[in-house]
C-alpha positions as a Markdown table, in Angstrom:
| # | Residue | x | y | z |
|---|---|---|---|---|
| 1 | Met | -7.9 | 83.8 | 23.5 |
| 2 | Glu | -7.2 | 86.8 | 21.4 |
| 3 | Leu | -5.3 | 90.0 | 22.3 |
| 4 | Glu | -8.2 | 92.4 | 22.6 |
| 5 | Tyr | -10.2 | 90.2 | 24.9 |
| 6 | Phe | -7.1 | 89.5 | 27.1 |
| 7 | Ile | -6.4 | 93.2 | 27.4 |
| 8 | Ser | -10.0 | 93.8 | 28.4 |
| 9 | Ile | -9.8 | 91.3 | 31.3 |
| 10 | Phe | -6.3 | 92.2 | 32.5 |
| 11 | Ser | -7.5 | 95.3 | 34.3 |
| 12 | Lys | -10.1 | 93.1 | 36.1 |
| 13 | Ile | -7.4 | 90.6 | 37.0 |
| 14 | Glu | -5.3 | 93.3 | 38.5 |
| 15 | Lys | -8.0 | 94.2 | 41.0 |
| 16 | Leu | -8.5 | 90.6 | 42.3 |
| 17 | Pro | -6.8 | 89.5 | 45.5 |
| 18 | Leu | -3.9 | 87.2 | 44.8 |
| 19 | Pro | -4.7 | 83.5 | 45.6 |
| 20 | Gly | -1.1 | 82.9 | 46.5 |
| 21 | Lys | -0.5 | 79.6 | 48.3 |
| 22 | Tyr | -4.0 | 78.3 | 47.5 |
| 23 | Ala | -3.2 | 78.4 | 43.8 |
| 24 | His | 0.4 | 77.3 | 44.3 |
| 25 | Arg | -0.8 | 74.1 | 46.2 |
| 26 | Ser | -3.0 | 73.2 | 43.2 |
| 27 | Met | 0.2 | 72.6 | 41.1 |
| 28 | Thr | 2.5 | 70.8 | 43.4 |
| 29 | Ser | 3.1 | 67.5 | 45.2 |
| 30 | Pro | 1.3 | 66.8 | 48.5 |
| 31 | Arg | 4.6 | 66.9 | 50.4 |
| 32 | Arg | 5.4 | 70.3 | 49.0 |
| 33 | Ala | 1.9 | 71.5 | 49.8 |
| 34 | Val | 2.5 | 70.7 | 53.4 |
| 35 | Gln | 5.8 | 72.6 | 53.3 |
| 36 | Leu | 4.0 | 75.6 | 51.9 |
| 37 | Ala | 1.6 | 75.7 | 54.8 |
| 38 | Thr | 4.3 | 75.4 | 57.4 |
| 39 | Glu | 7.5 | 76.9 | 56.1 |
| 40 | Asn | 9.1 | 79.7 | 58.1 |
| 41 | Leu | 11.4 | 81.8 | 55.9 |
| 42 | Thr | 12.8 | 83.9 | 58.8 |
| 43 | Thr | 15.2 | 81.0 | 59.6 |
| 44 | Lys | 16.2 | 80.4 | 55.9 |
| 45 | Thr | 17.6 | 83.9 | 54.8 |
| 46 | Pro | 16.6 | 83.2 | 51.2 |
| 47 | Lys | 18.2 | 84.9 | 48.2 |
| 48 | Lys | 16.0 | 87.2 | 46.2 |
| 49 | Ala | 15.1 | 86.7 | 42.6 |
| 50 | Ala | 12.4 | 87.8 | 40.1 |
| 51 | Val | 10.9 | 86.4 | 36.9 |
| 52 | Leu | 8.7 | 87.7 | 34.1 |
| 53 | Ala | 5.6 | 85.8 | 32.9 |
| 54 | Leu | 4.9 | 87.6 | 29.6 |
| 55 | Cys | 1.8 | 87.1 | 27.4 |
| 56 | Tyr | 1.8 | 88.4 | 23.8 |
| 57 | Pro | 0.0 | 87.7 | 20.5 |
| 58 | Asp | 1.1 | 85.5 | 17.7 |
| 59 | Glu | 0.7 | 86.3 | 14.0 |
| 60 | Phe | -3.0 | 85.3 | 14.3 |
| 61 | Asn | -3.6 | 87.5 | 17.4 |
| 62 | Arg | -3.8 | 84.6 | 19.8 |
| 63 | Ile | -2.3 | 85.1 | 23.2 |
| 64 | His | 0.8 | 83.0 | 24.1 |
| 65 | Leu | 2.8 | 82.7 | 27.3 |
| 66 | Leu | 6.6 | 82.8 | 27.1 |
| 67 | Leu | 8.7 | 80.1 | 28.8 |
| 68 | Ile | 12.3 | 79.2 | 28.3 |
| 69 | Lys | 14.3 | 76.0 | 28.6 |
| 70 | Arg | 17.5 | 76.6 | 30.6 |
| 71 | Lys | 20.8 | 75.3 | 29.5 |
| 72 | Ser | 22.1 | 72.0 | 31.0 |
| 73 | Ile | 24.7 | 73.2 | 33.5 |
| 74 | Lys | 26.5 | 70.8 | 35.9 |
| 75 | Gly | 25.7 | 71.7 | 39.5 |
| 76 | Asp | 22.7 | 73.9 | 38.7 |
| 77 | Val | 19.6 | 72.4 | 40.5 |
| 78 | His | 17.4 | 74.0 | 37.8 |
| 79 | Ser | 19.5 | 72.8 | 34.9 |
| 80 | Ala | 17.6 | 72.0 | 31.7 |
| 81 | Gln | 14.2 | 72.9 | 33.3 |
| 82 | Ile | 11.4 | 74.9 | 31.8 |
| 83 | Gly | 10.9 | 78.3 | 33.5 |
| 84 | Phe | 10.2 | 82.0 | 33.0 |
| 85 | Pro | 13.0 | 84.5 | 32.1 |
| 86 | Gly | 14.5 | 85.8 | 35.3 |
| 87 | Gly | 17.2 | 85.5 | 37.9 |
| 88 | Ser | 18.7 | 86.7 | 41.0 |
| 89 | Val | 18.8 | 90.3 | 42.2 |
| 90 | Ala | 22.0 | 92.2 | 41.2 |
| 91 | Ser | 23.6 | 94.8 | 43.4 |
| 92 | Asp | 22.6 | 97.7 | 41.2 |
| 93 | Asp | 18.9 | 96.6 | 40.7 |
| 94 | His | 16.5 | 99.3 | 41.9 |
| 95 | Ser | 13.7 | 96.9 | 42.6 |
| 96 | Leu | 12.5 | 93.3 | 42.0 |
| 97 | Leu | 10.6 | 94.6 | 38.9 |
| 98 | His | 13.9 | 96.0 | 37.7 |
| 99 | Thr | 15.5 | 92.5 | 38.2 |
| 100 | Ala | 12.8 | 90.7 | 36.2 |
| 101 | Leu | 12.9 | 93.2 | 33.4 |
| 102 | Arg | 16.7 | 93.2 | 33.3 |
| 103 | Glu | 16.9 | 89.4 | 33.2 |
| 104 | Ala | 14.2 | 89.2 | 30.6 |
| 105 | Glu | 16.2 | 91.6 | 28.3 |
| 106 | Glu | 19.5 | 89.8 | 28.9 |
| 107 | Glu | 18.1 | 86.2 | 28.5 |
| 108 | Val | 15.6 | 86.6 | 25.6 |
| 109 | Gly | 15.8 | 90.2 | 24.4 |
| 110 | Ile | 12.5 | 91.6 | 25.8 |
| 111 | Leu | 12.7 | 95.4 | 26.2 |
| 112 | Arg | 10.8 | 97.3 | 28.9 |
| 113 | Asp | 9.2 | 99.4 | 26.1 |
| 114 | Asp | 7.7 | 96.1 | 24.6 |
| 115 | Ile | 5.6 | 95.6 | 27.7 |
| 116 | Asp | 2.3 | 97.4 | 27.9 |
| 117 | Gln | 0.9 | 96.3 | 31.3 |
| 118 | Ile | 2.4 | 94.5 | 34.2 |
| 119 | Met | 1.3 | 93.3 | 37.6 |
| 120 | Lys | 2.9 | 91.6 | 40.6 |
| 121 | Leu | 2.0 | 88.0 | 41.5 |
| 122 | Ser | 2.6 | 86.2 | 44.8 |
| 123 | Glu | 6.2 | 85.5 | 45.8 |
| 124 | Leu | 7.2 | 81.8 | 46.0 |
| 125 | Tyr | 10.0 | 80.2 | 48.0 |
| 126 | Ile | 12.0 | 77.5 | 46.1 |
| 127 | Pro | 13.7 | 75.2 | 48.7 |
| 128 | Pro | 16.3 | 73.4 | 46.5 |
| 129 | Ser | 18.1 | 76.7 | 45.6 |
| 130 | Asn | 16.9 | 78.7 | 48.6 |
| 131 | Phe | 15.5 | 81.5 | 46.5 |
| 132 | Leu | 12.5 | 83.7 | 47.2 |
| 133 | Val | 11.1 | 84.5 | 43.8 |
| 134 | Gln | 8.9 | 87.4 | 42.9 |
| 135 | Pro | 6.9 | 86.8 | 39.7 |
| 136 | Phe | 5.6 | 89.5 | 37.5 |
| 137 | Phe | 2.8 | 89.0 | 34.9 |
| 138 | Gly | 2.7 | 91.2 | 31.8 |
| 139 | Ile | 1.3 | 91.8 | 28.4 |
| 140 | Ala | 3.0 | 92.9 | 25.2 |
| 141 | Lys | 0.7 | 94.0 | 22.4 |
| 142 | Gln | 3.2 | 93.0 | 19.7 |
| 143 | Pro | 5.2 | 89.8 | 19.5 |
| 144 | Pro | 8.7 | 90.4 | 21.0 |
| 145 | Asn | 11.8 | 90.3 | 18.9 |
| 146 | Phe | 13.5 | 87.5 | 20.8 |
| 147 | Lys | 17.2 | 87.3 | 21.1 |
| 148 | Ile | 18.4 | 84.3 | 23.1 |
| 149 | Gln | 21.4 | 84.5 | 25.4 |
| 150 | Glu | 22.9 | 81.2 | 24.4 |
| 151 | Arg | 25.1 | 80.9 | 27.5 |
| 152 | Glu | 22.0 | 80.4 | 29.8 |
| 153 | Val | 19.0 | 79.7 | 27.5 |
| 154 | Asp | 18.7 | 76.6 | 25.4 |
| 155 | Ser | 15.4 | 77.5 | 23.7 |
| 156 | Ile | 12.1 | 79.4 | 23.9 |
| 157 | Leu | 8.8 | 77.7 | 24.5 |
| 158 | Glu | 5.8 | 79.6 | 23.2 |
| 159 | Val | 2.6 | 78.1 | 24.7 |
| 160 | Pro | -1.0 | 79.2 | 23.9 |
| 161 | Leu | -2.4 | 80.7 | 27.1 |
| 162 | Met | -5.6 | 78.7 | 26.6 |
| 163 | Tyr | -3.6 | 75.5 | 26.9 |
| 164 | Phe | -2.9 | 76.3 | 30.6 |
| 165 | Leu | -6.5 | 77.1 | 31.3 |
| 166 | Asp | -7.8 | 73.7 | 30.3 |
| 167 | Asp | -7.7 | 71.2 | 33.2 |
| 168 | Val | -7.4 | 68.3 | 30.7 |
| 169 | Asn | -3.8 | 69.4 | 30.1 |
| 170 | Ile | -2.7 | 68.8 | 33.7 |
| 171 | Ser | -1.3 | 65.3 | 34.3 |
| 172 | Thr | 0.9 | 63.6 | 36.9 |
| 173 | His | 4.6 | 63.2 | 36.3 |
| 174 | Thr | 7.0 | 61.2 | 38.4 |
| 175 | Ile | 10.1 | 63.4 | 38.9 |
| 176 | Ser | 13.6 | 62.2 | 39.8 |
| 177 | Asn | 16.6 | 64.5 | 39.8 |
| 178 | Ser | 19.5 | 65.6 | 42.0 |
| 179 | Tyr | 17.2 | 66.5 | 44.9 |
| 180 | Leu | 14.0 | 64.4 | 44.3 |
| 181 | Thr | 13.4 | 60.7 | 43.9 |
| 182 | Asn | 10.2 | 59.4 | 42.4 |
| 183 | Ile | 8.0 | 62.2 | 43.5 |
| 184 | Asp | 4.7 | 62.7 | 41.7 |
| 185 | Phe | 3.9 | 66.3 | 40.6 |
| 186 | Pro | 1.0 | 67.8 | 38.7 |
| 187 | Ala | 2.5 | 69.2 | 35.5 |
| 188 | Phe | 1.8 | 70.4 | 32.0 |
| 189 | Thr | 3.5 | 68.8 | 28.9 |
| 190 | Tyr | 3.8 | 70.9 | 25.8 |
| 191 | Asn | 5.9 | 69.9 | 22.7 |
| 192 | Gln | 7.3 | 67.1 | 24.8 |
| 193 | Glu | 8.6 | 69.5 | 27.5 |
| 194 | Val | 7.4 | 69.0 | 31.1 |
| 195 | Ile | 6.4 | 72.1 | 32.9 |
| 196 | Trp | 6.4 | 71.4 | 36.7 |
| 197 | Gly | 7.6 | 72.7 | 40.0 |
| 198 | Ala | 7.8 | 76.4 | 40.8 |
| 199 | Thr | 7.0 | 77.3 | 37.2 |
| 200 | Ala | 3.8 | 75.3 | 37.2 |
| 201 | Met | 2.9 | 76.7 | 40.6 |
| 202 | Met | 3.2 | 80.3 | 39.3 |
| 203 | Ile | 1.1 | 79.3 | 36.3 |
| 204 | Gly | -1.3 | 77.9 | 38.8 |
| 205 | Glu | -1.8 | 81.4 | 40.2 |
| 206 | Ile | -2.1 | 82.9 | 36.7 |
| 207 | Arg | -4.8 | 80.4 | 35.7 |
| 208 | Thr | -6.7 | 80.8 | 38.9 |
| 209 | Leu | -6.9 | 84.6 | 38.4 |
| 210 | Ile | -8.0 | 84.3 | 34.8 |
| 211 | Lys | -10.6 | 81.7 | 35.6 |
| 212 | Gln | -12.2 | 84.0 | 38.1 |
| 213 | Ile | -12.9 | 86.5 | 35.2 |
| 214 | Ile | -13.7 | 84.5 | 32.1 |
């Protein structure tokens, strides 16, 4: 998918109703899908966070979606996982959008002026860390000048957007970590990195929106 075409459909995507939990369920385990349908956040007092899902062209004008691999940090339930730039709300953040933009600049050097269009996606609760995350979806018309914050980010993963739109690239992975044991999740694998969990669920909403237009 090339930049000009993606820009032309973005305004149409912005007008669509967000599919939310319907899209999230398409990229999670059956057990988590049941939780999505029944969870009551009023009893959990979750922490707030925001992330940025940024699309931008490569040197051949083909649209890519930016992901990061987080550093391996002892005690962090999301350690070494693939995700979007973002993080928790700071006391001086003016809004959740401000949080997403601030974190994206701190973690990978994306500047607000680099982003030409941006829209809000559906919020998503993440049980292991008790975060309620607000994703934002944006376009940059030029490739960003990345600058990795080495304390938190291990590497950048640049994935062609069309990769996520092709159902053949969704497979089942059995996940075991500090809070899961042998649970099957739908996931994407790109350059030997497994993209699953909350990140895959957010991508599930992005791909559902795009597929309604193209």
